[in-house]
MARMAR-760594 format. One record per atom (N, C-alpha, C, CB): chain; residue number from 1; x, y, z. Coordinates in steps of 0.2 Angstrom, whole numbers, padded with zeros to 4 digits. Glycine has a CB too. Layout:
N
ATOM  torlo  kolgu      X      Y      Z
ATOM      A    NUM      X      Y      Z
...
END
This chain:
124
ATOM  torlo  kolgu      X      Y      Z
ATOM      A      1  -0008  -0023  -0330
ATOM      A      1  -0006  -0016  -0330
ATOM      A      1  -0012  -0012  -0331
ATOM      A      1  -0001  -0015  -0336
ATOM      A      2  -0012  -0006  -0328
ATOM      A      2  -0018  -0001  -0329
ATOM      A      2  -0015   0005  -0332
ATOM      A      2  -0022   0000  -0322
ATOM      A      3  -0018   0007  -0338
ATOM      A      3  -0017   0013  -0341
ATOM      A      3  -0022   0019  -0339
ATOM      A      3  -0016   0013  -0349
ATOM      A      4  -0019   0024  -0337
ATOM      A      4  -0023   0030  -0334
ATOM      A      4  -0025   0034  -0340
ATOM      A      4  -0020   0034  -0329
ATOM      A      5  -0031   0036  -0341
ATOM      A      5  -0034   0041  -0346
ATOM      A      5  -0033   0048  -0343
ATOM      A      5  -0041   0040  -0348
ATOM      A      6  -0032   0053  -0347
ATOM      A      6  -0031   0060  -0344
ATOM      A      6  -0036   0062  -0339
ATOM      A      6  -0031   0065  -0350
ATOM      A      7  -0043   0060  -0340
ATOM      A      7  -0048   0062  -0336
ATOM      A      7  -0047   0059  -0329
ATOM      A      7  -0055   0061  -0339
ATOM      A      8  -0045   0053  -0329
ATOM      A      8  -0044   0049  -0323
ATOM      A      8  -0038   0052  -0319
ATOM      A      8  -0043   0041  -0324
ATOM      A      9  -0033   0053  -0322
ATOM      A      9  -0027   0056  -0319
ATOM      A      9  -0028   0063  -0316
ATOM      A      9  -0021   0056  -0323
ATOM      A     10  -0032   0067  -0319
ATOM      A     10  -0033   0073  -0317
ATOM      A     10  -0038   0073  -0310
ATOM      A     10  -0037   0078  -0322
ATOM      A     11  -0043   0069  -0311
ATOM      A     11  -0047   0068  -0305
ATOM      A     11  -0044   0064  -0299
ATOM      A     11  -0053   0064  -0307
ATOM      A     12  -0039   0060  -0301
ATOM      A     12  -0036   0056  -0296
ATOM      A     12  -0031   0060  -0291
ATOM      A     12  -0031   0050  -0299
ATOM      A     13  -0029   0066  -0294
ATOM      A     13  -0025   0070  -0290
ATOM      A     13  -0029   0075  -0285
ATOM      A     13  -0021   0075  -0295
ATOM      A     14  -0036   0074  -0285
ATOM      A     14  -0040   0077  -0281
ATOM      A     14  -0041   0073  -0275
ATOM      A     14  -0047   0080  -0284
ATOM      A     15  -0039   0075  -0269
ATOM      A     15  -0039   0071  -0263
ATOM      A     15  -0047   0069  -0261
ATOM      A     15  -0036   0074  -0257
ATOM      A     16  -0048   0063  -0260
ATOM      A     16  -0055   0061  -0258
ATOM      A     16  -0059   0059  -0264
ATOM      A     16  -0058   0066  -0254
ATOM      A     17  -0057   0060  -0270
ATOM      A     17  -0061   0059  -0276
ATOM      A     17  -0062   0051  -0277
ATOM      A     17  -0059   0062  -0283
ATOM      A     18  -0067   0049  -0281
ATOM      A     18  -0068   0042  -0282
ATOM      A     18  -0061   0039  -0286
ATOM      A     18  -0074   0040  -0286
ATOM      A     19  -0059   0043  -0290
ATOM      A     19  -0052   0041  -0294
ATOM      A     19  -0046   0041  -0289
ATOM      A     19  -0051   0046  -0299
ATOM      A     20  -0046   0045  -0284
ATOM      A     20  -0041   0045  -0279
ATOM      A     20  -0041   0038  -0275
ATOM      A     20  -0041   0051  -0274
ATOM      A     21  -0047   0037  -0273
ATOM      A     21  -0049   0031  -0269
ATOM      A     21  -0047   0024  -0273
ATOM      A     21  -0056   0030  -0267
ATOM      A     22  -0049   0024  -0280
ATOM      A     22  -0047   0019  -0284
ATOM      A     22  -0040   0018  -0285
ATOM      A     22  -0050   0019  -0291
ATOM      A     23  -0036   0024  -0286
ATOM      A     23  -0029   0024  -0287
ATOM      A     23  -0026   0021  -0281
ATOM      A     23  -0027   0031  -0289
ATOM      A     24  -0028   0023  -0275
ATOM      A     24  -0025   0021  -0269
ATOM      A     24  -0026   0013  -0268
ATOM      A     24  -0028   0025  -0263
ATOM      A     25  -0031   0011  -0270
ATOM      A     25  -0033   0004  -0269
ATOM      A     25  -0028   0000  -0274
ATOM      A     25  -0040   0002  -0271
ATOM      A     26  -0027   0002  -0280
ATOM      A     26  -0023  -0001  -0285
ATOM      A     26  -0016  -0001  -0282
ATOM      A     26  -0023   0002  -0292
ATOM      A     27  -0014   0004  -0279
ATOM      A     27  -0007   0005  -0277
ATOM      A     27  -0006   0000  -0271
ATOM      A     27  -0005   0012  -0275
ATOM      A     28  -0011  -0001  -0267
ATOM      A     28  -0010  -0005  -0261
ATOM      A     28  -0010  -0013  -0264
ATOM      A     28  -0017  -0005  -0257
ATOM      A     29  -0013  -0014  -0269
ATOM      A     29  -0013  -0021  -0272
ATOM      A     29  -0007  -0021  -0277
ATOM      A     29  -0019  -0022  -0277
ATOM      A     30  -0003  -0016  -0277
ATOM      A     30   0004  -0016  -0281
ATOM      A     30   0002  -0017  -0289
ATOM      A     30   0008  -0021  -0279
ATOM      A     31  -0003  -0014  -0291
ATOM      A     31  -0005  -0014  -0298
ATOM      A     31   0000  -0010  -0302
ATOM      A     31  -0012  -0012  -0300
ATOM      A     32   0003  -0012  -0307
ATOM      A     32   0007  -0007  -0311
ATOM      A     32   0003  -0002  -0315
ATOM      A     32   0011  -0011  -0316
ATOM      A     33   0005   0004  -0315
ATOM      A     33   0001   0010  -0318
ATOM      A     33   0006   0013  -0324
ATOM      A     33  -0001   0015  -0313
ATOM      A     34   0002   0015  -0329
ATOM      A     34   0006   0018  -0335
ATOM      A     34   0001   0023  -0338
ATOM      A     34   0009   0013  -0340
ATOM      A     35   0003   0026  -0343
ATOM      A     35  -0001   0030  -0347
ATOM      A     35   0002   0031  -0354
ATOM      A     35  -0001   0038  -0344
ATOM      A     36  -0002   0032  -0359
ATOM      A     36   0000   0033  -0366
ATOM      A     36   0003   0040  -0367
ATOM      A     36  -0006   0032  -0371
ATOM      A     37   0007   0040  -0371
ATOM      A     37   0010   0047  -0373
ATOM      A     37   0005   0052  -0375
ATOM      A     37   0015   0046  -0379
ATOM      A     38  -0001   0049  -0378
ATOM      A     38  -0006   0054  -0380
ATOM      A     38  -0010   0057  -0374
ATOM      A     38  -0011   0050  -0385
ATOM      A     39  -0011   0052  -0369
ATOM      A     39  -0015   0054  -0363
ATOM      A     39  -0010   0059  -0359
ATOM      A     39  -0017   0048  -0359
ATOM      A     40  -0003   0057  -0359
ATOM      A     40   0001   0062  -0355
ATOM      A     40   0002   0069  -0358
ATOM      A     40   0008   0058  -0355
ATOM      A     41   0001   0069  -0365
ATOM      A     41   0001   0075  -0369
ATOM      A     41  -0005   0080  -0366
ATOM      A     41   0002   0074  -0376
ATOM      A     42  -0010   0076  -0367
ATOM      A     42  -0016   0080  -0364
ATOM      A     42  -0016   0083  -0357
ATOM      A     42  -0023   0075  -0365
ATOM      A     43  -0013   0078  -0353
ATOM      A     43  -0012   0080  -0346
ATOM      A     43  -0007   0086  -0345
ATOM      A     43  -0010   0074  -0342
ATOM      A     44  -0002   0086  -0348
ATOM      A     44   0003   0091  -0347
ATOM      A     44   0001   0098  -0351
ATOM      A     44   0010   0089  -0349
ATOM      A     45  -0003   0097  -0355
ATOM      A     45  -0006   0104  -0358
ATOM      A     45  -0009   0108  -0353
ATOM      A     45  -0011   0102  -0364
ATOM      A     46  -0012   0105  -0348
ATOM      A     46  -0014   0108  -0342
ATOM      A     46  -0021   0111  -0343
ATOM      A     46  -0009   0113  -0340
ATOM      A     47  -0022   0116  -0338
ATOM      A     47  -0017   0118  -0333
ATOM      A     47  -0015   0113  -0328
ATOM      A     47  -0020   0125  -0330
ATOM      A     48  -0009   0113  -0327
ATOM      A     48  -0006   0108  -0322
ATOM      A     48   0000   0111  -0319
ATOM      A     48  -0005   0101  -0324
ATOM      A     49   0001   0111  -0312
ATOM      A     49   0007   0114  -0309
ATOM      A     49   0013   0109  -0310
ATOM      A     49   0006   0115  -0301
ATOM      A     50   0019   0112  -0310
ATOM      A     50   0025   0108  -0310
ATOM      A     50   0025   0102  -0305
ATOM      A     50   0031   0112  -0310
ATOM      A     51   0023   0104  -0299
ATOM      A     51   0023   0099  -0294
ATOM      A     51   0018   0093  -0295
ATOM      A     51   0020   0102  -0287
ATOM      A     52   0012   0095  -0298
ATOM      A     52   0007   0090  -0299
ATOM      A     52   0010   0085  -0305
ATOM      A     52   0000   0093  -0301
ATOM      A     53   0013   0089  -0310
ATOM      A     53   0016   0085  -0316
ATOM      A     53   0021   0080  -0314
ATOM      A     53   0018   0090  -0321
ATOM      A     54   0025   0083  -0309
ATOM      A     54   0031   0078  -0307
ATOM      A     54   0028   0072  -0303
ATOM      A     54   0035   0082  -0302
ATOM      A     55   0023   0074  -0299
ATOM      A     55   0020   0068  -0295
ATOM      A     55   0017   0063  -0300
ATOM      A     55   0015   0071  -0290
ATOM      A     56   0013   0066  -0305
ATOM      A     56   0010   0061  -0310
ATOM      A     56   0015   0057  -0313
ATOM      A     56   0006   0065  -0315
ATOM      A     57   0021   0060  -0315
ATOM      A     57   0026   0057  -0319
ATOM      A     57   0029   0051  -0314
ATOM      A     57   0032   0061  -0321
ATOM      A     58   0030   0052  -0308
ATOM      A     58   0032   0047  -0303
ATOM      A     58   0027   0041  -0303
ATOM      A     58   0034   0050  -0296
ATOM      A     59   0021   0043  -0303
ATOM      A     59   0016   0038  -0303
ATOM      A     59   0016   0033  -0309
ATOM      A     59   0009   0041  -0302
ATOM      A     60   0016   0036  -0315
ATOM      A     60   0015   0033  -0321
ATOM      A     60   0021   0031  -0325
ATOM      A     60   0010   0036  -0326
ATOM      A     61   0027   0034  -0323
ATOM      A     61   0033   0033  -0326
ATOM      A     61   0033   0036  -0333
ATOM      A     61   0034   0025  -0327
ATOM      A     62   0037   0033  -0338
ATOM      A     62   0038   0035  -0344
ATOM      A     62   0032   0033  -0348
ATOM      A     62   0045   0032  -0348
ATOM      A     63   0029   0038  -0352
ATOM      A     63   0023   0036  -0356
ATOM      A     63   0024   0031  -0361
ATOM      A     63   0020   0043  -0359
ATOM      A     64   0019   0027  -0363
ATOM      A     64   0020   0022  -0368
ATOM      A     64   0020   0026  -0375
ATOM      A     64   0014   0017  -0368
ATOM      A     65   0024   0024  -0379
ATOM      A     65   0025   0027  -0386
ATOM      A     65   0019   0026  -0390
ATOM      A     65   0031   0025  -0389
ATOM      A     66   0018   0030  -0395
ATOM      A     66   0012   0029  -0400
ATOM      A     66   0016   0028  -0406
ATOM      A     66   0008   0036  -0400
ATOM      A     67   0016   0022  -0409
ATOM      A     67   0020   0020  -0415
ATOM      A     67   0015   0018  -0420
ATOM      A     67   0024   0014  -0413
ATOM      A     68   0018   0016  -0426
ATOM      A     68   0014   0014  -0432
ATOM      A     68   0009   0009  -0430
ATOM      A     68   0018   0011  -0437
ATOM      A     69   0010   0004  -0425
ATOM      A     69   0005  -0001  -0423
ATOM      A     69  -0001   0002  -0420
ATOM      A     69   0009  -0006  -0418
ATOM      A     70   0000   0007  -0415
ATOM      A     70  -0005   0010  -0412
ATOM      A     70  -0009   0015  -0417
ATOM      A     70  -0003   0014  -0406
ATOM      A     71  -0005   0018  -0421
ATOM      A     71  -0008   0022  -0427
ATOM      A     71  -0013   0018  -0431
ATOM      A     71  -0003   0025  -0431
ATOM      A     72  -0011   0012  -0433
ATOM      A     72  -0016   0008  -0437
ATOM      A     72  -0022   0006  -0433
ATOM      A     72  -0012   0002  -0440
ATOM      A     73  -0021   0004  -0427
ATOM      A     73  -0026   0002  -0423
ATOM      A     73  -0031   0008  -0421
ATOM      A     73  -0024  -0001  -0416
ATOM      A     74  -0028   0014  -0420
ATOM      A     74  -0032   0020  -0419
ATOM      A     74  -0037   0021  -0425
ATOM      A     74  -0028   0026  -0417
ATOM      A     75  -0034   0020  -0431
ATOM      A     75  -0038   0022  -0437
ATOM      A     75  -0043   0017  -0438
ATOM      A     75  -0033   0021  -0443
ATOM      A     76  -0042   0010  -0436
ATOM      A     76  -0047   0005  -0436
ATOM      A     76  -0053   0007  -0431
ATOM      A     76  -0044  -0002  -0434
ATOM      A     77  -0051   0009  -0425
ATOM      A     77  -0056   0011  -0420
ATOM      A     77  -0060   0017  -0423
ATOM      A     77  -0052   0012  -0414
ATOM      A     78  -0057   0021  -0426
ATOM      A     78  -0060   0027  -0428
ATOM      A     78  -0065   0025  -0433
ATOM      A     78  -0055   0032  -0431
ATOM      A     79  -0063   0021  -0438
ATOM      A     79  -0068   0019  -0444
ATOM      A     79  -0073   0015  -0441
ATOM      A     79  -0064   0015  -0449
ATOM      A     80  -0072   0010  -0437
ATOM      A     80  -0077   0005  -0434
ATOM      A     80  -0082   0008  -0429
ATOM      A     80  -0073   0000  -0430
ATOM      A     81  -0080   0014  -0427
ATOM      A     81  -0085   0017  -0422
ATOM      A     81  -0088   0024  -0425
ATOM      A     81  -0082   0019  -0416
ATOM      A     82  -0088   0024  -0432
ATOM      A     82  -0092   0029  -0435
ATOM      A     82  -0089   0036  -0437
ATOM      A     82  -0098   0031  -0431
ATOM      A     83  -0082   0036  -0436
ATOM      A     83  -0078   0041  -0439
ATOM      A     83  -0081   0048  -0435
ATOM      A     83  -0078   0042  -0446
ATOM      A     84  -0082   0048  -0429
ATOM      A     84  -0085   0053  -0425
ATOM      A     84  -0080   0059  -0424
ATOM      A     84  -0087   0051  -0419
ATOM      A     85  -0082   0065  -0426
ATOM      A     85  -0078   0071  -0425
ATOM      A     85  -0076   0072  -0418
ATOM      A     85  -0083   0077  -0428
ATOM      A     86  -0070   0073  -0417
ATOM      A     86  -0068   0074  -0410
ATOM      A     86  -0066   0068  -0406
ATOM      A     86  -0073   0078  -0406
ATOM      A     87  -0067   0062  -0409
ATOM      A     87  -0065   0056  -0406
ATOM      A     87  -0058   0053  -0407
ATOM      A     87  -0071   0051  -0407
ATOM      A     88  -0054   0056  -0411
ATOM      A     88  -0048   0053  -0413
ATOM      A     88  -0043   0052  -0407
ATOM      A     88  -0045   0057  -0419
ATOM      A     89  -0043   0057  -0403
ATOM      A     89  -0038   0056  -0397
ATOM      A     89  -0041   0050  -0393
ATOM      A     89  -0038   0063  -0393
ATOM      A     90  -0047   0050  -0392
ATOM      A     90  -0050   0044  -0388
ATOM      A     90  -0048   0037  -0392
ATOM      A     90  -0057   0044  -0387
ATOM      A     91  -0048   0037  -0398
ATOM      A     91  -0046   0031  -0402
ATOM      A     91  -0039   0030  -0401
ATOM      A     91  -0048   0032  -0409
ATOM      A     92  -0035   0035  -0401
ATOM      A     92  -0027   0034  -0400
ATOM      A     92  -0026   0031  -0393
ATOM      A     92  -0024   0041  -0401
ATOM      A     93  -0029   0034  -0388
ATOM      A     93  -0028   0032  -0381
ATOM      A     93  -0031   0024  -0380
ATOM      A     93  -0032   0036  -0376
ATOM      A     94  -0036   0023  -0383
ATOM      A     94  -0039   0016  -0383
ATOM      A     94  -0034   0011  -0387
ATOM      A     94  -0046   0016  -0386
ATOM      A     95  -0032   0013  -0392
ATOM      A     95  -0027   0009  -0396
ATOM      A     95  -0021   0007  -0392
ATOM      A     95  -0026   0013  -0403
ATOM      A     96  -0018   0012  -0389
ATOM      A     96  -0012   0011  -0385
ATOM      A     96  -0014   0006  -0379
ATOM      A     96  -0010   0017  -0382
ATOM      A     97  -0019   0006  -0376
ATOM      A     97  -0021   0001  -0371
ATOM      A     97  -0022  -0006  -0374
ATOM      A     97  -0027   0004  -0367
ATOM      A     98  -0026  -0006  -0379
ATOM      A     98  -0028  -0012  -0383
ATOM      A     98  -0021  -0016  -0385
ATOM      A     98  -0032  -0011  -0389
ATOM      A     99  -0017  -0012  -0388
ATOM      A     99  -0011  -0015  -0391
ATOM      A     99  -0006  -0017  -0385
ATOM      A     99  -0007  -0010  -0395
ATOM      A    100  -0006  -0014  -0380
ATOM      A    100  -0002  -0016  -0374
ATOM      A    100  -0005  -0022  -0370
ATOM      A    100  -0001  -0010  -0369
ATOM      A    101  -0012  -0023  -0371
ATOM      A    101  -0015  -0028  -0367
ATOM      A    101  -0017  -0025  -0360
ATOM      A    101  -0011  -0034  -0367
ATOM      A    102  -0017  -0019  -0359
ATOM      A    102  -0019  -0016  -0353
ATOM      A    102  -0026  -0014  -0352
ATOM      A    102  -0014  -0009  -0352
ATOM      A    103  -0028  -0013  -0346
ATOM      A    103  -0035  -0011  -0344
ATOM      A    103  -0034  -0003  -0344
ATOM      A    103  -0037  -0013  -0338
ATOM      A    104  -0040   0001  -0346
ATOM      A    104  -0040   0008  -0346
ATOM      A    104  -0044   0010  -0340
ATOM      A    104  -0042   0011  -0353
ATOM      A    105  -0041   0015  -0336
ATOM      A    105  -0045   0018  -0331
ATOM      A    105  -0047   0025  -0334
ATOM      A    105  -0040   0019  -0324
ATOM      A    106  -0053   0026  -0334
ATOM      A    106  -0056   0033  -0336
ATOM      A    106  -0061   0035  -0332
ATOM      A    106  -0058   0032  -0344
ATOM      A    107  -0062   0042  -0332
ATOM      A    107  -0068   0045  -0328
ATOM      A    107  -0073   0046  -0333
ATOM      A    107  -0066   0051  -0325
ATOM      A    108  -0072   0045  -0340
ATOM      A    108  -0077   0046  -0345
ATOM      A    108  -0078   0039  -0349
ATOM      A    108  -0074   0051  -0350
ATOM      A    109  -0081   0035  -0345
ATOM      A    109  -0082   0028  -0348
ATOM      A    109  -0087   0029  -0354
ATOM      A    109  -0086   0023  -0343
ATOM      A    110  -0091   0034  -0355
ATOM      A    110  -0096   0034  -0360
ATOM      A    110  -0091   0036  -0367
ATOM      A    110  -0101   0040  -0359
ATOM      A    111  -0086   0039  -0366
ATOM      A    111  -0081   0040  -0372
ATOM      A    111  -0078   0034  -0374
ATOM      A    111  -0076   0046  -0370
ATOM      A    112  -0077   0029  -0370
ATOM      A    112  -0073   0023  -0372
ATOM      A    112  -0077   0017  -0372
ATOM      A    112  -0068   0022  -0367
ATOM      A    113  -0084   0017  -0370
ATOM      A    113  -0088   0011  -0371
ATOM      A    113  -0089   0008  -0378
ATOM      A    113  -0094   0013  -0368
ATOM      A    114  -0088   0012  -0383
ATOM      A    114  -0089   0010  -0389
ATOM      A    114  -0083   0006  -0392
ATOM      A    114  -0090   0016  -0394
ATOM      A    115  -0078   0006  -0388
ATOM      A    115  -0072   0002  -0390
ATOM      A    115  -0072  -0005  -0387
ATOM      A    115  -0066   0006  -0388
ATOM      A    116  -0076  -0006  -0382
ATOM      A    116  -0076  -0013  -0378
ATOM      A    116  -0077  -0018  -0383
ATOM      A    116  -0082  -0013  -0373
ATOM      A    117  -0081  -0018  -0388
ATOM      A    117  -0082  -0023  -0393
ATOM      A    117  -0076  -0024  -0397
ATOM      A    117  -0089  -0022  -0397
ATOM      A    118  -0072  -0019  -0397
ATOM      A    118  -0066  -0020  -0401
ATOM      A    118  -0059  -0021  -0398
ATOM      A    118  -0065  -0013  -0405
ATOM      A    119  -0060  -0024  -0391
ATOM      A    119  -0055  -0026  -0388
ATOM      A    119  -0052  -0022  -0382
ATOM      A    119  -0049  -0027  -0392
ATOM      A    120  -0055  -0016  -0380
ATOM      A    120  -0054  -0012  -0375
ATOM      A    120  -0057  -0015  -0368
ATOM      A    120  -0056  -0005  -0376
ATOM      A    121  -0053  -0015  -0363
ATOM      A    121  -0055  -0017  -0356
ATOM      A    121  -0055  -0011  -0352
ATOM      A    121  -0051  -0024  -0354
ATOM      A    122  -0060  -0010  -0348
ATOM      A    122  -0060  -0004  -0344
ATOM      A    122  -0058  -0007  -0337
ATOM      A    122  -0067  -0001  -0344
ATOM      A    123  -0054  -0003  -0333
ATOM      A    123  -0052  -0005  -0326
ATOM      A    123  -0057  -0003  -0322
ATOM      A    123  -0045  -0002  -0324
ATOM      A    124  -0059  -0007  -0317
ATOM      A    124  -0064  -0005  -0312
ATOM      A    124  -0061  -0006  -0305
ATOM      A    124  -0070  -0009  -0313
END
């Protein structure tokens, strides 16, 4: 399963982008795609058109919930990576992927590389 980060989903909706090409390749291979509720919230905060939001929802289905388990993991990630200002949402998205055992597709790999040693796997 591949979880899409907000940045990846936004760019994947741009025809011809690297993310669009990767997404099409995964769909041809019948990879299952999903997204965390946290990433979905970022996405629908927009700006995004209703048509694009509907297409994205069909692509990723119902977002994965953010529960106490993911909360605890996000807090651990936050502490283990230096309690960096502005990084909590990334910790939450990474925690959801780690807990689900999913790979994360992101266009901002530098934002998530610090979580690799803590169990995050980046989709390529």
